[in-house]
C-alpha positions in Angstrom: 73.8 21.3 -28.2 74.4 17.7 -29.5 77.2 18.9 -31.8 78.8 20.7 -28.9 78.6 17.6 -26.7 80.0 15.5 -29.5 82.9 17.7 -30.1 83.7 17.7 -26.4 83.5 13.9 -26.4 86.1 13.8 -29.2 88.5 16.1 -27.5 91.9 15.0 -26.2 91.8 13.3 -22.8 94.9 15.0 -21.7 92.8 17.9 -20.5 91.7 15.7 -17.6 95.3 15.5 -16.4 96.0 19.2 -16.8 95.9 20.9 -13.4 96.1 24.4 -14.8 93.1 26.7 -14.5 92.5 26.3 -18.3 92.6 22.5 -17.9 90.1 22.6 -15.0 87.7 24.7 -17.0 87.9 22.3 -20.0 87.2 19.4 -17.7 84.2 21.1 -16.2 82.9 22.0 -19.7 83.4 18.4 -20.7 81.2 17.1 -17.9 78.5 19.6 -18.6 78.5 18.7 -22.3 78.2 15.0 -21.5 75.3 15.6 -19.2 73.6 17.7 -21.9 74.2 14.9 -24.4 72.6 12.4 -22.0 69.6 14.6 -21.6 69.3 15.0 -25.4 69.4 11.2 -25.8 66.8 10.7 -23.1 64.4 13.3 -24.7 64.8 12.4 -28.4 66.0 8.8 -28.5 64.0 7.4 -25.5 62.8 3.8 -26.0 59.0 3.4 -26.2 57.1 2.6 -23.0 56.4 -1.0 -24.0 60.2 -1.6 -23.8 60.1 -0.5 -20.2 57.1 -2.8 -19.6 58.8 -5.8 -21.2 62.0 -5.2 -19.2 59.9 -4.9 -16.0 58.2 -8.2 -16.7 61.6 -9.9 -17.6 63.0 -8.7 -14.2 59.9 -10.0 -12.4 60.3 -13.3 -14.1 64.1 -13.8 -13.6 64.7 -12.2 -10.2 61.7 -10.8 -8.3 63.7 -10.3 -5.1 66.1 -8.0 -6.8 63.2 -6.1 -8.4 61.7 -5.7 -4.9 64.9 -4.3 -3.5 65.0 -1.7 -6.3 61.4 -0.8 -5.5 62.3 -0.4 -1.8 65.2 1.9 -2.8 62.8 4.0 -4.9 60.4 4.3 -2.0 63.1 5.2 0.5 64.0 8.4 -1.4 61.2 11.0 -1.8 62.8 12.6 -4.8 63.3 9.3 -6.5 59.7 8.2 -5.7 58.4 11.3 -7.3 60.4 10.7 -10.5 59.2 7.1 -10.7 55.6 8.2 -10.1 55.9 10.7 -12.9 57.4 8.2 -15.3 54.7 5.6 -14.4 51.9 8.1 -15.0 53.5 9.0 -18.4 53.6 5.4 -19.4 50.0 4.9 -18.4 49.0 8.0 -20.4 50.9 6.7 -23.4 48.9 3.5 -23.4 45.7 5.3 -22.7 46.1 7.6 -25.6 46.4 4.6 -27.9 43.4 2.7 -26.4 45.8 0.0 -25.1 45.1 0.2 -21.4 44.1 -3.4 -21.4 47.8 -4.3 -22.1 48.7 -2.6 -18.8 46.0 -4.6 -17.0 47.3 -7.8 -18.4 50.8 -6.8 -17.3 49.6 -6.0 -13.8 47.8 -9.4 -13.6 51.0 -11.2 -14.5 53.1 -9.0 -12.2 50.8 -9.9 -9.3 51.4 -13.5 -10.1 55.2 -13.1 -10.4 56.2 -10.3 -8.0 53.1 -9.3 -6.0 55.0 -6.9 -3.7 56.2 -4.9 -6.7 52.8 -5.0 -8.2 51.3 -3.6 -5.0 53.7 -0.6 -5.2 52.8 0.0 -8.9 49.1 -0.2 -8.1 49.4 2.4 -5.4 51.4 4.6 -7.8 48.5 4.2 -10.3 46.3 6.3 -8.0 46.7 10.0 -8.1 45.7 12.1 -5.1 43.1 14.7 -6.0 43.5 18.0 -4.1 40.4 19.9 -3.2 41.3 22.7 -5.5 41.8 20.3 -8.5 38.6 18.4 -8.1 36.4 18.4 -11.2 33.2 18.2 -9.1 32.4 19.0 -5.5 34.9 17.8 -3.0 33.7 17.1 0.5 36.6 16.5 3.0 34.4 14.4 5.3 32.4 11.3 4.5 30.1 8.9 6.3 31.9 5.6 6.2 29.5 3.6 8.5 29.0 0.0 7.6 26.4 -2.5 8.7 28.6 -4.0 11.5 32.0 -2.4 11.1 33.0 0.9 9.5 34.7 0.7 6.2 38.1 2.4 5.6 36.9 3.9 2.2 34.1 4.2 -0.3 34.5 4.1 -4.0 32.7 4.7 -7.3 33.4 3.5 -10.8 32.0 5.7 -13.6 32.5 6.3 -17.2 34.7 9.2 -18.2 32.5 12.3 -18.6 29.4 10.8 -16.9 27.1 13.2 -15.1 27.0 13.3 -11.3 24.8 10.8 -9.5 21.2 12.0 -9.2 19.2 11.9 -6.0 17.9 8.5 -5.0 14.4 7.6 -6.0 11.7 6.1 -3.8 12.3 2.5 -5.0 16.0 2.9 -4.3 15.4 4.2 -0.8 13.0 1.3 -0.2 15.6 -1.3 -1.3 18.1 0.1 1.2 15.6 0.3 4.0 16.8 -2.8 5.9 20.4 -1.6 5.8 19.4 1.8 7.1 17.3 0.2 10.0 20.3 -2.0 11.0 22.7 0.9 10.9 20.6 3.2 13.0 19.8 0.4 15.5 23.6 -0.2 15.9 24.1 3.5 16.6 21.4 3.4 19.3 22.4 0.2 21.1 26.2 0.1 20.6 28.5 2.2 22.6 30.3 4.9 20.6 33.8 3.5 21.4 33.1 0.1 19.9 32.4 1.7 16.5 36.0 2.5 16.0 36.9 -1.2 15.3 37.0 -0.5 11.6 40.3 -1.3 9.8 42.3 1.7 10.8 43.2 3.1 14.2 43.0 6.6 15.5 40.2 8.0 13.4 39.8 11.7 13.0 36.1 12.4 13.3 34.0 15.5 12.7 31.6 16.2 15.6 30.5 14.0 18.5 27.0 13.4 17.3 28.0 11.0 14.4 31.2 9.2 15.2 31.1 7.4 11.8 32.1 10.6 9.8 35.8 10.6 8.9 38.1 13.0 7.2 38.9 11.5 3.8 41.4 12.0 1.0 40.3 11.5 -2.7 42.2 9.4 -5.2 41.6 8.7 -8.8 43.1 5.8 -10.8 45.1 6.9 -13.8 44.6 3.5 -15.5 41.0 3.1 -16.9 39.1 -0.1 -16.5 41.2 -1.1 -13.6 38.5 -3.5 -12.3 39.7 -6.3 -14.4 38.8 -10.0 -13.9 42.4 -11.0 -14.8 43.6 -8.9 -11.8 41.1 -10.5 -9.5 42.1 -14.0 -10.6 45.8 -13.2 -10.1 44.9 -12.0 -6.6 43.4 -15.4 -5.8 46.5 -17.3 -6.7 49.2 -14.8 -5.5 51.9 -16.1 -3.1 52.1 -13.0 -1.0 49.2 -11.9 1.3 50.8 -8.5 2.0 49.4 -7.2 -1.3 46.0 -7.1 0.4 47.2 -4.4 2.7 47.6 -1.9 -0.2 45.1 0.9 -0.5 44.7 0.3 -4.2 43.9 -3.4 -3.9 41.4 -2.8 -1.1 39.8 0.0 -3.2 39.1 -2.4 -6.0 37.7 -5.1 -3.6 35.5 -2.6 -1.8 34.1 -1.1 -5.0 33.2 -4.4 -6.6 31.9 -5.7 -3.3 29.6 -2.8 -2.4 28.1 -2.5 -5.9 27.8 -6.2 -6.8 28.4 -8.7 -4.0 26.1 -7.5 -1.3 23.0 -8.5 -3.2 24.6 -11.6 -4.5 25.5 -12.9 -1.0 21.9 -12.2 0.2 20.3 -14.0 -2.7 22.6 -17.0 -2.3 22.1 -17.3 1.4 18.3 -17.0 0.9 18.1 -19.8 -1.6 20.3 -22.0 0.7 17.8 -21.2 3.6 15.0 -22.5 1.4 16.9 -25.8 0.9 17.7 -26.0 4.6 14.0 -25.6 5.6 13.0 -28.2 3.0 15.4 -30.8 4.4 14.5 -30.0 7.9 10.8 -30.5 7.3 11.5 -33.7 5.5 13.9 -35.1 8.1 11.7 -34.2 11.1 8.6 -35.7 9.7 7.9 -39.4 10.1 6.4 -41.7 7.5 2.6 -41.2 7.6 2.8 -38.5 10.2 2.4 -34.8 10.3 5.2 -32.2 9.7 7.7 -31.9 12.5 6.1 -34.7 14.5 9.5 -36.2 15.4 9.8 -33.5 18.0 6.9 -35.1 19.8 8.0 -38.8 19.7 8.8 -40.5 23.0 11.9 -42.7 23.6 10.1 -46.0 22.9 8.6 -44.7 19.7 12.1 -43.5 18.5 13.5 -47.0 18.9 11.2 -48.3 16.2 12.4 -47.6 12.6 8.8 -47.9 11.3 7.6 -44.9 13.3 10.7 -42.6 13.4 12.2 -42.7 9.8 11.1 -40.1 7.3 8.8 -40.9 4.4 10.3 -41.8 1.0 7.3 -40.5 -1.1 7.9 -36.8 -0.3 7.5 -35.5 -3.9 7.2 -31.9 -2.8 10.5 -31.8 -1.0 12.1 -34.0 -3.8 11.0 -31.4 -6.4 12.4 -28.5 -4.5 15.7 -30.3 -4.0 15.8 -31.3 -7.6 15.3 -27.7 -8.8 18.1 -26.6 -6.5 20.4 -29.4 -7.7 19.7 -28.5 -11.4 20.5 -24.8 -10.6 23.8 -25.7 -9.0 24.7 -28.0 -11.8 24.0 -25.3 -14.4 26.1 -22.8 -12.4 29.0 -25.3 -12.1 29.0 -26.0 -15.8 28.8 -22.3 -16.5 31.7 -21.6 -14.2 33.8 -24.2 -16.0 32.9 -22.8 -19.4 33.6 -19.2 -18.3 36.9 -20.2 -16.8 37.9 -22.0 -20.0 36.8 -19.0 -22.1 39.2 -16.8 -20.0 42.0 -19.3 -20.6 41.4 -19.2 -24.3 41.5 -15.3 -24.3 44.7 -15.4 -22.3 46.3 -17.8 -24.8 45.1 -15.7 -27.8 46.6 -12.6 -26.3 49.9 -14.4 -25.6 50.1 -15.4 -29.3 49.5 -11.9 -30.5 51.7 -10.0 -28.0 54.5 -12.3 -27.0 56.5 -9.5 -25.5 54.3 -9.6 -22.3 55.2 -13.2 -21.6 52.5 -15.9 -21.2 51.8 -16.1 -17.5 48.1 -15.3 -17.9 47.8 -18.9 -19.1 49.1 -20.0 -15.7 46.8 -17.6 -13.9 43.9 -19.2 -15.6 45.5 -22.7 -15.4 44.4 -26.0 -13.9 45.1 -25.0 -10.3 42.6 -22.1 -10.7 40.1 -24.3 -12.4 40.3 -26.9 -9.6 39.8 -24.1 -7.0 36.5 -23.3 -8.8 35.3 -26.9 -9.1 36.3 -28.5 -5.8 34.4 -26.4 -3.3 31.9 -27.0 -0.6 29.1 -26.2 -3.1 30.3 -29.1 -5.3 30.3 -31.5 -2.4 26.9 -30.4 -1.4 25.7 -31.0 -4.9 27.1 -34.5 -5.0 25.5 -35.4 -1.7 22.1 -34.0 -2.7 22.2 -35.8 -6.1 23.2 -39.1 -4.5 20.3 -38.7 -2.0 17.7 -38.0 -4.7 18.9 -40.8 -6.9 19.0 -43.3 -4.1 15.4 -42.4 -3.1 14.2 -43.0 -6.6 15.9 -46.5 -6.7 14.8 -47.5 -3.2 11.6 -49.3 -2.3 9.1 -49.0 0.5 7.2 -46.1 2.0 10.0 -44.9 4.4 13.6 -44.2 4.2 16.1 -46.8 5.3 18.7 -46.0 7.9 21.3 -45.4 5.2 19.1 -43.0 3.4 18.2 -41.3 6.7 21.9 -40.7 7.3 22.3 -39.3 3.8 19.4 -37.0 4.5 21.1 -35.8 7.7 24.4 -35.2 5.8 22.4 -33.2 3.1 20.9 -31.1 5.9 24.2 -30.4 7.5 25.7 -29.3 4.1 22.7 -27.1 3.5 23.5 -25.3 6.8 27.1 -24.9 5.6 25.9 -23.6 2.3 23.7 -21.0 4.0 26.5 -19.8 6.4 29.4 -20.0 3.8 28.4 -16.8 1.8 28.0 -14.9 5.1 31.6 -15.5 6.2 32.9 -12.6 4.1 30.6 -10.0 5.7 32.7 -7.6 7.7 31.9 -8.4 11.3 33.6 -9.7 14.4 32.3 -13.2 13.9 33.7 -13.5 10.4 37.1 -12.1 11.5 37.3 -14.5 14.5 36.4 -17.4 12.2 39.1 -16.3 9.8 41.6 -16.1 12.6 40.8 -19.6 13.9 41.0 -21.1 10.4 44.4 -19.4 9.8 45.7 -20.6 13.1 44.7 -24.2 12.4 46.2 -24.1 8.9 49.6 -23.0 10.3 52.5 -25.5 9.6 53.5 -25.6 13.3 50.1 -26.9 14.3 49.8 -29.4 11.5 53.3 -30.9 12.1 52.7 -31.2 15.9 49.3 -32.9 15.3 50.9 -35.4 12.9 53.6 -36.1 15.5 51.0 -36.7 18.3 48.8 -38.8 16.1 51.7 -41.0 15.0 52.7 -41.8 18.6 49.1 -42.2 19.7 48.4 -44.8 17.0 51.7 -46.6 18.1 50.6 -46.6 21.7 47.1 -47.8 21.0 48.5 -50.6 18.8 51.0 -51.7 21.5 48.2 -51.6 24.1 46.0 -53.9 22.0 48.8 -56.4 21.7 48.9 -56.6 25.5 45.2 -56.2 26.2 43.4 -58.5 23.7 40.0 -57.9 25.4 38.5 -55.3 23.0 38.4 -54.5 19.3 40.8 -52.0 17.8 38.0 -49.4 17.1 36.9 -49.6 20.7 40.5 -49.2 21.9 40.9 -46.2 19.6 37.7 -44.5 20.9 38.6 -45.2 24.6 42.1 -44.1 23.9 40.9 -40.7 22.6 38.6 -40.3 25.5 41.4 -41.0 28.0 44.6 -39.6 26.5 43.0 -36.6 24.7 39.9 -35.7 26.7 40.6 -37.2 30.1 37.2 -38.9 30.3 36.5 -41.3 33.1 35.4 -44.3 30.9 38.7 -44.0 29.0 40.6 -44.1 32.3 38.7 -47.2 33.3 39.8 -48.8 30.0 43.4 -48.3 30.9 42.8 -50.1 34.3 43.2 -46.8 36.2 39.9 -47.2 38.2 40.7 -46.7 41.8 38.2 -49.3 43.1 39.9 -52.2 41.2 43.5 -51.5 42.2 43.4 -53.9 45.2 41.2 -56.6 43.5 43.4 -57.3 40.5 46.9 -58.7 40.6 49.4 -60.2 38.3 52.1 -59.1 35.8 49.7 -58.3 32.9 47.6 -56.1 35.2 50.6 -54.3 36.6 51.9 -53.7 33.1 48.6 -52.2 32.0 48.5 -49.9 35.0 52.0 -48.6 34.5 51.5 -48.3 30.8 48.3 -46.4 31.3 49.8 -44.0 33.8 52.8 -43.4 31.5 50.5 -42.7 28.5 48.4 -40.3 30.6 51.4 -38.4 31.8 52.9 -38.1 28.3 49.8 -37.5 26.2 47.3 -35.9 28.4 49.6 -33.9 30.8 52.4 -33.0 28.4 51.6 -33.2 24.7 48.0 -31.9 24.9 49.2 -28.8 26.8 52.0 -28.4 24.3 49.4 -28.4 21.5 47.3 -25.8 23.3 50.4 -23.6 23.7 51.3 -23.9 20.0 47.8 -23.1 18.9 47.7 -20.1 21.3 50.9 -18.8 19.7 49.7 -19.3 16.2 46.3 -17.7 17.0 48.1 -14.6 18.2 50.1 -14.4 15.0 47.1 -15.2 12.9 45.0 -12.5 14.5 47.5 -9.8 13.4 46.8 -10.7 9.7 43.2 -11.7 9.8 42.2 -8.8 7.6 44.5 -10.1 4.8 42.9 -13.5 4.9 39.5 -11.8 5.0 40.2 -9.8 1.8 41.6 -12.9 0.1 38.3 -14.7 0.8 36.4 -11.8 -0.6 38.4 -11.8 -3.8 37.6 -15.5 -4.3 33.9 -14.8 -3.9 34.2 -11.9 -6.3 35.9 -14.1 -8.9 33.2 -16.7 -8.7 30.5 -14.1 -8.8 31.9 -12.4 -11.9 32.4 -15.7 -13.7 28.7 -16.5 -13.0 27.6 -13.4 -15.0 25.1 -14.8 -17.5 23.3 -11.6 -18.6 26.2 -10.8 -21.0 24.7 -13.5 -23.3 21.7 -11.2 -24.0 23.6 -8.0 -24.6 23.0 -8.1 -28.4 19.3 -9.0 -28.0 18.0 -7.5 -24.7 19.4 -5.7 -21.7 16.8 -6.2 -18.9 16.4 -3.8 -16.2 16.5 -4.8 -12.5 12.7 -4.5 -12.1 12.2 -6.8 -15.2 14.6 -9.4 -13.8 13.0 -9.2 -10.3 9.5 -9.5 -11.7 10.3 -12.4 -14.0 12.3 -14.3 -11.4 9.7 -13.8 -8.6 6.9 -14.8 -11.0 8.6 -18.0 -12.1 9.5 -19.0 -8.6 6.0 -18.3 -7.3 4.3 -20.2 -10.1 6.7 -23.1 -9.6 5.9 -23.2 -5.9 2.2 -23.0 -6.5 2.4 -26.0 -8.7 3.6 -28.0 -5.7 0.2 -27.7 -4.0 -1.7 -30.2 -6.1 1.1 -32.8 -5.6 -0.1 -33.5 -2.1 -3.5 -34.7 -3.3 -2.5 -36.4 -6.5 -1.4 -40.1 -6.5 2.1 -40.9 -7.8 1.7 -41.3 -11.5 2.2 -39.6 -14.9 0.4 -36.4 -13.9 2.4 -36.0 -10.7 5.7 -36.5 -12.7 4.7 -33.9 -15.3 3.7 -31.4 -12.7 6.9 -32.0 -10.8 9.2 -31.7 -13.9 7.4 -28.5 -14.9 7.8 -27.0 -11.4 11.5 -28.0 -11.4 12.1 -26.1 -14.7 10.2 -23.0 -13.6 11.9 -22.8 -10.2 15.4 -23.4 -11.7 14.9 -20.6 -14.3 13.5 -18.3 -11.6 16.5 -19.0 -9.3 19.0 -18.4 -12.1 17.3 -15.1 -13.0 17.2 -14.0 -9.4 21.0 -14.7 -9.1 21.5 -12.3 -12.0 19.6 -9.5 -10.2 22.8 -7.8 -8.9 24.2 -7.5 -12.4 20.9 -6.1 -13.7 20.9 -3.6 -10.9 24.5 -2.6 -11.9 23.7 -2.3 -15.6 20.3 -0.5 -15.1 19.0 -1.7 -18.5 22.1 -0.5 -20.4 24.8 -2.8 -21.6 27.3 0.1 -21.5 27.1 -0.1 -17.7 28.4 -3.6 -17.6 31.7 -3.6 -15.6 32.8 -7.1 -16.6 31.8 -7.8 -20.2 32.9 -10.9 -22.1 35.2 -8.7 -24.2 36.5 -5.3 -22.9 35.8 -2.3 -25.1 38.8 0.1 -24.8 36.8 3.1 -26.0 34.6 2.9 -22.8 36.9 4.2 -20.1 35.9 3.8 -16.5 37.9 5.4 -13.8 37.9 4.3 -10.2 37.6 7.1 -7.6 38.5 6.3 -4.0 37.4 8.3 -0.9 39.8 6.9 1.7 40.3 7.8 5.3 43.3 10.1 5.8 44.6 7.8 8.7 44.7 4.7 6.5 47.7 2.7 7.5 49.0 -0.5 5.8 50.7 -1.6 9.0 47.3 -2.1 10.7 46.6 -4.9 8.2 50.1 -6.3 8.2 50.0 -6.7 12.0 52.9 -4.3 12.6 53.0 -2.7 16.1 52.8 1.0 15.6 54.2 1.8 19.0 57.4 -0.1 18.4 57.8 1.6 15.0 57.1 5.0 16.5 59.7 4.4 19.2 62.3 3.3 16.7 61.5 6.3 14.5 61.9 8.7 17.5 65.2 7.0 18.3 66.4 7.4 14.8 65.3 11.0 14.7 67.2 11.7 17.9 70.3 10.0 16.6 70.0 12.0 13.3 69.7 15.2 15.3 72.8 14.5 17.3 74.7 13.6 14.2 73.6 16.8 12.6 74.8 18.9 15.5 78.2 17.2 15.4 78.5 17.7 11.7 77.7 21.4 12.1 80.4 21.6 14.7 82.9 19.9 12.4 81.9 22.2 9.6 82.5 25.2 11.8 85.9 23.9 12.8 86.8 23.2 9.2 85.7 26.8 8.3 87.9 28.2 11.1 90.8 26.1 9.9 90.2 27.2 6.3 90.2 30.9 7.4 93.4 30.4 9.4 95.0 28.6 6.4 94.1 31.5 4.2 95.5 34.0 6.6 98.7 32.1 6.9 99.0 31.7 3.1 98.4 35.5 2.6 101.0 36.2 5.3 103.5 33.9 3.7 102.9 35.3 0.2 103.3 38.9 1.7 106.6 37.9 3.3 107.8 36.3 0.1 106.9 39.4 -1.9 108.7 41.6 0.5 111.7 39.3 0.5 111.8 39.4 -3.3 111.6 43.2 -3.4 114.6 43.4 -0.9 116.6 41.0 -3.0 115.8 42.9 -6.2 116.7 46.3 -4.7 119.9 44.8 -3.2 
């Protein structure tokens, strides 16, 4: 075949200009031979898959917009999409057969960083739909997708290749899930059925009216093994496109890791923060020499005296608990920094070995990502708590000073923030509303307008102080905010707009103040504040359309921090504790450390109290760290092979992600696209297409009629010519 095509390629080109039937036949044979030659070259001389990967990364690096246009063109054609999907699956199989699937994960992480839209398309192509007839195990077309507050769009599992099916749950497993079951059934009883459809997908297809949380599902399986990769999660935290969170594949990875790992981690973190909050509340609401919470019973005259209303300084029990929490947070922060640095070193080592895949993983694990891990609300809470504990040690007296009392109140407020902060990524209406408000406030339109109003407000207050000279600048600033922003009466009195004094005061300065105050009220309070409200309302509507994207982005950041805090991997070579062992050890250490605080109330401050306090701090810190590792112990189940996120990935252990997704899953719901407008546009395009098709059919019929007539005329003319030739020959 190749020789035939080669001989055809070397033939004379004059055949292309030959209009005889023989020349046309040669031209047709030449085209067929060249197509066969191209097919031979594709099948025998095809470049290896890593060449395609390097070209893909090069295009993503040089011109991601052009690469996205090519991806859109592939998605627009069904036939071309099937070809691209087949080629992509063949590339993944080629890497999987050589135990190099980690290279593809590295490539996907870098592609998310460079061209996230293209990466989202490839991630979706990585999942293959499993038909009911092709399922290796039992396939149920309907699943219960009910969540605690909102129904989930999918459920996932992540198992080793060839692992046996999941056995029936044991009694301890059922007991551990008892609170979730109680909340779920209570929601079914007291919540109207229609309100349970507010899960992230409209128009659910349900089976039966008795349980509206059962949906028809489609099953997908990831072709790429070990797709739950920490590099991919880190790339998602620093991507510049939020639209990637609308992809089914990305949400599947988030939901799988969240359900199996983060639910327990969030509960433990919120519980430990609640202990800190109660400790600070007890300390702050107790007076020096008084009983616990006696500040609620103080009268107004007693509150005015610092000696009777401030909290005690010698509260060694509360100080010990706060010191243990601070030591735990400090260890976690140092561990996060070391784990982040370890990932950076791994990325740099992989870049040195395989330079064909570029070196953008070093930027993914760069300084910006490290700063996002360090400078958080938890770090600020740690700094405030450490400053408070240090200042209390250096202070004198039996009670806190006013400055220390203010620091104690700041520490209490930050403890409330630390308790609520982990709960913001729980799928409920409150979390989504909070995410919408934060997104609306962070919009550039709101920030620019606030800066504009603040600039002219400061200019107006400064000009007012030049003319007034009766109050300090801080007082003028406060009264200006109360008048021009809030519209408070005392602020209006400050601008000489009190109606009772209009007839009693005269003079040019007073008239100037009156007119200036009225002008400021009209400009700021009546116009600019209403403009700010209108801008915020507009940005809130736009932010509400994409609240799910921001919600999943926040979940990915929490997942990244949780995976980086994985400390049980240090003991894989020595000991793999089970979840019951971790739970028993952590509970025992915490209980013993808390019991040691009981003698501190009766012991005087001295060496014995310090020794007991330090011992209790170490025990409670160790117990808290072990308790935070409980979700990982539950995931591993006493076997290090079950660790989803080891320090070094073993390519021989292939885990495949299976997704049971609702059949009505729609990306447009998360992108905020109006389905009704798209449906109307689609119907209009379909009607236009139908009209054009009818017109083309009419034109084709007319062309066929014209062709028939032309054939008849040519036959008639040829007949007449033949007859004329015969007559001339006979004559």
